[in-house]
C-alpha positions as CSV (number, residue, x, y, z in Angstrom):
1,X,-8.3,33.4,-7.6
2,X,-7.1,34.9,-4.7
3,X,-9.4,35.3,-1.8
4,X,-10.8,38.7,-1.4
5,X,-8.8,39.2,2.1
6,X,-5.9,39.4,-0.1
7,X,-6.9,43.1,-1.4
8,X,-5.2,44.1,1.9
9,X,-1.7,43.4,0.5
10,X,1.8,44.6,0.6
11,X,1.2,47.0,-2.7
12,X,-2.0,48.2,-1.0
13,X,-0.4,49.3,2.1
14,X,2.3,50.8,0.5
15,X,0.1,53.4,-1.2
16,X,-2.0,54.1,2.0
17,X,1.2,54.7,3.5
18,X,2.6,57.0,1.0
19,X,-0.5,59.0,0.9
20,X,-0.6,59.7,4.7
21,X,3.0,60.2,4.8
22,X,2.4,63.2,2.9
23,X,-0.5,64.5,4.8
24,X,0.1,63.6,8.6
25,X,3.0,65.4,9.9
26,X,4.9,62.8,11.5
27,X,3.6,59.9,10.1
28,X,6.0,57.0,9.9
29,X,5.0,54.7,7.1
30,X,7.3,52.0,8.1
31,X,6.2,52.1,11.5
32,X,2.3,51.8,10.1
33,X,3.3,48.9,7.9
34,X,5.0,46.7,10.6
35,X,2.0,47.6,12.9
36,X,-0.3,46.2,10.3
37,X,1.6,43.0,9.9
38,X,1.3,42.4,13.5
39,X,0.8,38.5,14.6
40,X,-2.5,37.3,13.3
41,X,-2.9,39.3,10.3
42,X,-2.4,36.1,8.0
43,X,-5.3,34.5,9.8
44,X,-7.5,37.5,9.7
45,X,-10.4,37.4,6.8
46,X,-11.8,40.7,5.1
47,X,-13.8,42.4,7.3
48,X,-11.1,41.7,10.2
49,X,-8.3,43.1,8.1
50,X,-10.6,46.0,7.3
51,X,-11.1,46.7,11.0
52,X,-7.6,46.3,12.0
53,X,-6.5,48.9,9.3
54,X,-9.0,51.1,10.9
55,X,-7.5,50.6,14.2
56,X,-4.0,51.0,13.2
57,X,-4.4,54.1,11.3
58,X,-6.0,55.7,14.4
59,X,-3.1,55.1,16.2
60,X,-1.4,58.0,13.7
61,X,-4.3,60.4,13.4
62,X,-5.8,62.9,15.9
63,X,-7.8,61.6,18.5
64,X,-10.6,64.2,17.9
65,X,-12.8,63.1,15.3
66,X,-13.0,66.5,13.1
67,X,-9.6,66.9,13.0
68,X,-9.2,63.2,11.4
69,X,-12.0,63.7,9.3
70,X,-10.6,66.2,7.7
71,X,-7.6,64.3,6.9
72,X,-9.5,61.4,5.5
73,X,-10.8,64.4,2.9
74,X,-7.2,65.1,2.2
75,X,-6.4,61.5,1.8
76,X,-9.2,61.1,-0.9
77,X,-8.4,64.0,-2.9
78,X,-4.5,62.4,-3.0
79,X,-5.9,58.5,-3.8
80,X,-7.8,60.3,-7.0
81,X,-4.7,62.2,-8.0
82,X,-2.8,58.9,-7.8
83,X,-5.7,57.0,-9.9
84,X,-6.0,54.7,-6.9
85,X,-9.2,53.1,-4.9
86,X,-12.4,55.0,-6.3
87,X,-14.9,52.7,-5.6
88,X,-12.7,49.7,-4.5
89,X,-13.8,47.3,-2.0
90,X,-10.3,47.6,0.4
91,X,-10.8,51.1,0.6
92,X,-14.0,50.4,2.7
93,X,-11.3,51.1,5.4
94,X,-12.2,54.8,4.9
95,X,-16.1,54.2,6.0
96,X,-15.4,52.1,8.5
97,X,-13.2,54.6,10.2
98,X,-16.0,57.1,10.4
99,X,-18.2,54.4,11.8
100,X,-15.6,53.6,14.7
101,X,-14.4,56.7,15.8
102,X,-16.8,59.3,14.4
103,X,-19.9,57.8,16.3
104,X,-20.0,60.5,19.2
105,X,-19.8,63.2,16.4
106,X,-22.8,63.1,14.1
107,X,-22.3,66.9,12.5
108,X,-18.6,65.8,11.7
109,X,-19.3,62.2,10.7
110,X,-22.0,63.4,8.5
111,X,-20.2,65.9,6.7
112,X,-17.2,63.3,5.8
113,X,-19.7,60.7,5.3
114,X,-21.0,62.5,2.3
115,X,-17.7,63.6,1.0
116,X,-16.3,59.9,1.2
117,X,-19.5,58.3,-0.3
118,X,-18.6,60.0,-3.6
119,X,-15.2,57.8,-3.4
120,X,-16.3,54.6,-1.9
121,X,-19.6,54.0,-0.9
122,X,-20.5,54.5,3.2
123,X,-24.0,52.9,2.9
124,X,-23.0,49.9,6.1
125,X,-21.1,53.4,7.6
126,X,-24.3,55.1,8.2
127,X,-26.1,51.9,9.8
128,X,-24.4,52.6,13.3
129,X,-25.6,56.4,13.0
130,X,-29.2,55.6,11.9
131,X,-29.3,53.3,14.9
132,X,-28.0,55.7,17.4
133,X,-29.4,59.1,16.4
134,X,-32.7,57.7,14.6
135,X,-34.4,61.0,13.7
136,X,-31.9,63.2,13.0
137,X,-29.8,60.7,10.7
138,X,-33.5,59.9,8.8
139,X,-33.9,63.3,8.2
140,X,-30.0,63.7,7.0
141,X,-30.8,60.6,4.5
142,X,-34.2,62.4,3.5
143,X,-31.9,65.3,2.6
144,X,-29.2,63.3,0.9
145,X,-31.8,62.0,-1.2
146,X,-32.1,65.5,-3.2
147,X,-28.6,65.6,-3.3
148,X,-26.7,66.8,-6.6
149,X,-24.4,63.7,-7.0
150,X,-26.0,60.4,-7.8
151,X,-23.5,58.6,-5.0
152,X,-25.0,60.4,-2.3
153,X,-28.6,59.8,-3.2
154,X,-27.7,56.4,-3.5
155,X,-26.6,56.2,-0.3
156,X,-29.9,57.7,1.2
157,X,-31.6,54.7,-0.5
158,X,-29.1,51.6,0.2
159,X,-28.3,53.0,4.0
160,X,-32.0,53.1,4.6
161,X,-32.8,49.6,3.3
162,X,-34.7,47.5,6.0
163,X,-32.9,44.3,5.3
164,X,-29.4,45.5,4.0
165,X,-27.6,42.4,3.4
166,X,-24.4,42.5,5.7
167,X,-25.5,45.6,7.3
168,X,-26.1,46.2,11.0
169,X,-29.6,45.9,11.5
170,X,-31.9,49.0,12.2
171,X,-35.0,47.7,13.8
172,X,-37.0,51.2,13.3
173,X,-36.5,51.0,9.2
174,X,-38.0,47.5,9.5
175,X,-40.7,48.5,11.9
176,X,-41.7,52.0,10.4
177,X,-40.8,52.1,6.6
178,X,-42.7,55.3,6.1
179,X,-40.1,57.3,6.6
180,X,-37.9,55.0,4.2
181,X,-40.6,55.6,1.6
182,X,-40.3,59.1,1.5
183,X,-36.8,58.6,0.5
184,X,-38.0,56.1,-2.5
185,X,-40.4,58.4,-3.3
186,X,-38.0,61.0,-4.1
187,X,-35.5,58.8,-5.9
188,X,-37.8,56.4,-8.2
189,X,-37.6,58.6,-11.2
190,X,-34.0,59.2,-10.6
191,X,-31.9,59.7,-13.8
192,X,-29.3,57.2,-12.6
193,X,-29.9,53.7,-13.2
194,X,-27.5,52.6,-10.0
195,X,-30.0,54.8,-7.7
196,X,-33.1,53.1,-9.2
197,X,-31.8,49.8,-8.9
198,X,-31.2,50.7,-4.9
199,X,-34.6,52.1,-4.7
200,X,-35.9,48.5,-6.3
201,X,-33.6,46.8,-3.4
202,X,-35.3,48.9,-1.1
203,X,-38.8,48.3,-2.2
204,X,-38.0,44.4,-2.0
205,X,-36.7,44.7,1.6
206,X,-40.4,46.5,2.2
207,X,-42.0,43.8,0.8
208,X,-40.8,41.2,3.1
209,X,-42.1,42.6,6.1
210,X,-45.1,45.2,4.8
211,X,-46.5,43.4,1.7
212,X,-49.5,45.4,1.5
213,X,-47.5,48.7,1.7
214,X,-45.4,47.5,-1.0
215,X,-48.0,46.2,-3.2
216,X,-49.6,49.8,-2.6
217,X,-46.7,51.7,-3.7
218,X,-46.0,49.3,-6.7
219,X,-49.3,50.1,-8.0
220,X,-49.1,53.8,-7.6
221,X,-45.8,53.9,-9.1
222,X,-47.0,51.6,-12.1
223,X,-47.3,53.7,-15.5
224,X,-45.0,56.7,-14.7
225,X,-42.0,55.7,-17.1
226,X,-40.5,52.5,-18.1
227,X,-37.7,52.8,-16.3
228,X,-40.1,53.1,-13.0
229,X,-42.0,50.0,-14.0
230,X,-38.7,48.1,-14.4
231,X,-38.2,49.2,-10.4
232,X,-41.4,48.2,-9.6
233,X,-40.7,44.5,-11.0
234,X,-37.4,44.3,-9.3
235,X,-39.0,45.5,-6.3
236,X,-41.7,42.8,-6.3
237,X,-39.5,40.0,-7.3
238,X,-40.0,38.3,-3.7
239,X,-43.7,38.7,-4.1
240,X,-43.9,37.2,-7.4
241,X,-42.0,34.2,-6.2
242,X,-44.5,33.8,-3.5
243,X,-46.9,33.9,-6.0
244,X,-48.8,37.2,-4.9
245,X,-52.1,37.3,-6.8
246,X,-52.2,41.1,-6.6
247,X,-48.7,41.7,-7.8
248,X,-49.3,38.6,-10.6
249,X,-52.0,40.6,-11.7
250,X,-49.9,44.0,-12.2
251,X,-47.7,42.0,-14.7
252,X,-50.5,40.4,-16.5
253,X,-49.4,37.2,-14.8
254,X,-52.6,36.0,-13.7
255,X,-53.6,32.2,-13.7
256,X,-55.4,31.0,-16.8
257,X,-56.8,27.4,-17.3
258,X,-55.4,27.5,-20.8
259,X,-51.9,27.5,-19.7
260,X,-51.4,23.4,-19.4
261,X,-48.7,21.6,-18.3
262,X,-48.2,18.7,-20.6
263,X,-45.4,17.1,-19.1
264,X,-42.6,17.2,-16.7
265,X,-39.8,14.6,-15.6
266,X,-36.6,14.5,-13.8
267,X,-33.7,13.1,-15.6
268,X,-32.7,11.0,-12.4
269,X,-34.4,10.3,-9.0
270,X,-31.3,10.5,-7.0
271,X,-28.4,12.9,-6.8
272,X,-25.0,13.0,-5.5
273,X,-23.6,16.1,-3.7
274,X,-21.6,18.1,-6.6
275,X,-23.9,16.8,-9.0
276,X,-26.4,18.6,-11.4
277,X,-30.1,17.7,-11.1
278,X,-31.8,17.6,-14.5
279,X,-35.5,18.1,-15.6
280,X,-37.8,18.6,-18.4
281,X,-40.9,20.8,-18.7
282,X,-43.2,21.1,-21.5
283,X,-46.1,24.0,-21.6
284,X,-48.7,24.6,-23.8
285,X,-51.0,27.8,-24.2
286,X,-54.3,26.0,-25.3
287,X,-55.7,29.7,-25.2
288,X,-56.7,31.4,-28.8
289,X,-54.6,34.5,-27.5
290,X,-51.1,35.4,-26.6
291,X,-50.6,35.0,-22.9
292,X,-47.5,36.0,-20.5
293,X,-46.2,32.9,-19.0
294,X,-44.1,33.3,-15.8
295,X,-42.4,30.0,-15.3
296,X,-40.4,29.2,-12.4
297,X,-39.2,26.0,-10.1
298,X,-39.2,25.4,-6.5
299,X,-36.6,23.6,-4.8
300,X,-37.7,22.4,-1.4
301,X,-34.3,21.6,0.5
302,X,-34.3,19.5,3.3
303,X,-33.0,20.6,6.4
304,X,-30.9,19.6,9.2
305,X,-34.1,19.1,11.3
306,X,-35.7,16.9,8.7
307,X,-38.1,20.0,7.6
308,X,-38.0,21.5,4.3
309,X,-36.9,25.4,3.2
310,X,-38.3,26.1,-0.6
311,X,-36.3,28.1,-2.7
312,X,-37.7,29.8,-6.1
313,X,-35.6,30.0,-9.2
314,X,-37.0,31.8,-12.4
315,X,-36.7,29.9,-15.8
316,X,-38.5,32.5,-18.1
317,X,-41.1,34.9,-18.4
318,X,-42.4,35.8,-21.8
319,X,-45.4,35.6,-24.2
320,X,-46.7,32.1,-25.7
321,X,-48.7,32.9,-28.7
322,X,-51.6,31.3,-29.1
323,X,-51.6,27.3,-29.5
324,X,-47.6,28.0,-28.8
325,X,-46.0,24.7,-27.3
326,X,-42.4,24.7,-25.6
327,X,-40.2,22.1,-24.1
328,X,-37.3,23.4,-21.6
329,X,-34.8,21.5,-19.9
330,X,-32.9,22.8,-16.6
331,X,-30.3,21.8,-14.2
332,X,-29.8,22.4,-11.0
333,X,-26.4,22.3,-9.4
334,X,-25.7,20.9,-5.8
335,X,-22.2,21.4,-5.8
336,X,-21.1,22.6,-2.6
337,X,-21.3,26.5,-2.0
338,X,-20.7,28.5,1.3
339,X,-24.1,29.9,1.5
340,X,-26.1,26.4,1.1
341,X,-25.6,23.1,3.2
342,X,-27.0,20.3,1.6
343,X,-28.3,17.4,3.8
344,X,-28.6,13.7,2.4
345,X,-32.1,12.4,2.2
346,X,-35.6,13.2,0.1
347,X,-35.9,16.8,-1.4
348,X,-38.3,18.2,-3.8
349,X,-38.8,20.2,-6.8
350,X,-41.9,21.7,-8.1
351,X,-43.2,23.4,-11.2
352,X,-45.0,26.7,-10.8
353,X,-46.7,28.8,-13.6
354,X,-47.9,32.1,-12.8
355,X,-47.2,31.8,-9.4
356,X,-49.4,28.6,-9.0
357,X,-47.3,25.6,-8.0
358,X,-48.5,22.4,-10.7
359,X,-46.6,19.7,-10.2
360,X,-43.9,18.3,-7.4
361,X,-41.8,15.6,-7.9
362,X,-39.3,13.8,-5.0
363,X,-35.8,13.0,-5.8
364,X,-32.7,12.1,-3.2
365,X,-29.6,13.5,-2.4
366,X,-26.7,11.2,-1.9
367,X,-23.4,12.2,-0.1
């Protein structure tokens, strides 16, 4: 499988060059591509190639942003006519262009953002505008929440996420989420599942910094519809993993002394980096009625400084009938991944039933 950076390929630049040659007087495709493949291009990663594409394109577009914005709109029309690029990652250079060269022209930028996000998402592009033009941009996002196009409505919630992954930080959204909630209230019953998933992710972001506000919002939304209940469940996933008592109660996951951990066994007490840790759990519902059981496990990863960092993984959530017993086996991979580094030494794994840790076992990770 090719690295993502290879999306910025000769075929891609050939398409981009064809479109801009058609709509920009004097655009020299050969020179454009030559400048793209300057020294150092091969070593650039995905985001570097995106920003490099933006910078080179700027040399061929009008210096004044409103004129460049009109060309971006024309380019999108042509890309669509050819069936090229809609929603594709490599075309994020268009929102990137707006972010970089439109930052001093709010009116022209918001106009072209609204148009462009219907072709390729602009949630990252709006972040510097929220940072620089906080109040007018928040008002704009709230207006977009009422837009007829679901991609624009989704931009309103995704672009305002307090903890948008890979997005520029906007401290005001994290400190004062009331303005964000105005957007979420508008979109919580949106007909688009894509929009509703964004609302849930945004609520989950709020829960990390303002759990009381997130819980009160969840309580208010519960029961509106099956779809809104799904938003609440997904939006409270961090609080569920933290064993938040009120949130567990919302989903009938309160602690019951009649849900018993019968056994919990590790297949080995030592695991090498690159291998799997396997464990088996047996659960018994001793109650005379069915109970909902959320079964999770927590891995306490050893850090470089000798402390542990806990990460919770869900096994299942289902009804256990009266008297039902179940035995579950799970594997946890210790294969090397880019988002986590494993350190040799003592780690821990715990079993969690309806938010309560029941038992913890130690195991050793070997290099």
